[in-house]
N, C-alpha and C positions, 0 to 999 in steps of 0.2 A: 678775639677770644684766645686765651692762653692755649698753647699747643702741648698736649700730653706726649711724652716720649716713652719708648720701650727699649730696653737693652736685652740682647740675646746672650745667654750665658749658660755654659754647660754646668750641670749640677755639681760636678766635682771641682769646678774652678771658683772656689770661694774667694780667693784673693782678688780676682778680677771683679767679682760681684761687689766686694767691699770697696774697691776702687771706684766703681760706677756710683755706688751709694754716696761716697764722699764727694764725688763730682756733683751729684744731685744736690747735696746739702750746700756745698760751696757756692753754687750758682743759683740756688733756689729754683731748681728745675723739677718738674713733675715727671720722674722716671720710674717706670715699673719694670720689674724683672720678668722676662719670659724664659723659662727653662728650655734650653736648646735640645733639639733631637740629636742624640749622639749617634752619628753615622756608623761608628764602630759596632753599635748594637743592632744594626739592621741586618736582616737575613738576605740571602741572595734572592729569595722570592720577593721581599720588600723592595729591593733595588730594581729588579726587573719589572715589577708591577708599576713602578713610577717612571722609569727611564728605559726606553727602548731605543738605543742609539742607532743613527743612520751610519752605514758603513762609510768610513773615511772622515767622519766628523768626530769631535771630542766625545769620549765616553766618560760620563761623570763618575767620580769615585763615590763610595758609600758616604764619606765625610761631606762631599759636596751636596749630595742628596739630603743629608741630615741638615746642612746649612739652609738649603732651599726650603725644606719642610718647616724649619724653625721660623724663617721669614714669613712663610705662608700662614703660620699660626698667628703671627702678629698682625699681618694684613687683615686677617679675618676678624680679629679683635677690634681693629680700627674701624672696619666696615660695619660691624654690628654695634659699635659704640655710639654714644650720643654726640660726640664731637665731629665736626666736619673734617678735621685733619688729625693726623698723628704722625709721629716721627719714629723711625726705627734706627737703632744704633748697634754697632758691634760693641763688645765689652772691653776692647783694648784701646779705646781712644781717650784722649785728654782734651776737654773742651777749652777753647779760648775763653777769656773773660767776657767777650762780647756775645757768646752763645746765649746768655740770659736775655739779651734784647731780641734775638731771632726767635726764641721760644716763648717770649712773654706775650706776643700778640700775632695772630695770623693775618693781620691786615696787609702785610707785604706780599701775600700770595695773590697773584692775579686771578680774576674771575675765570671760571670754567677750566681751571687747572686741577687735574687729578693727582699728578705725581710731580714732585720737585726733587731732583737729585742734588744733594748738598755734598760737595766734594771739593778737594783742593785744586782740581783741574779747572781751568777756565776755558773750556772748549764747548762746541756744540755737539750734541749727541743725536743719534737717530735710533728710535725704538719702534720696531714694527712699522705701523702706518702713522705713528704720531711723531711729530718733530718737536722736541723740547729743547729749549735753550737753557744752558746752565745759568742760574740766577747769581748775579754778582752784586753784593752790597758793599759799597765803598767802606773801607776800614773795618769790615767784619771778617774775621777768619774763624773757620770751624775746623 
């Protein structure tokens, strides 16, 4: 099945939204815009209700929390949607021409996989209790 994609974009960043729409047309991708949560608009109460940092560890900025909330909105849309998979993208990328093949069919995703991280790094990652290997498709660059 074809994979639907979502790009996260601040309301005021119209040039980036236009860029992603042109990428969608260029590669015949199904991309929908998700208006990002602007962290600059979060109050101190908003920030502290979401993030209570542990002393000595990184304290997230309001912008980082806005980014997280934006991603969470898309994850929720994917989870509540009719498709088994969805893809989440930032609004500042340019797809390789081969992205159309990756997004045209979800058959390359192994069974029982919930998350696939697509990135230019070819390394193994450890997330919580799940061990995920970066997926490498020969001659495909995203």
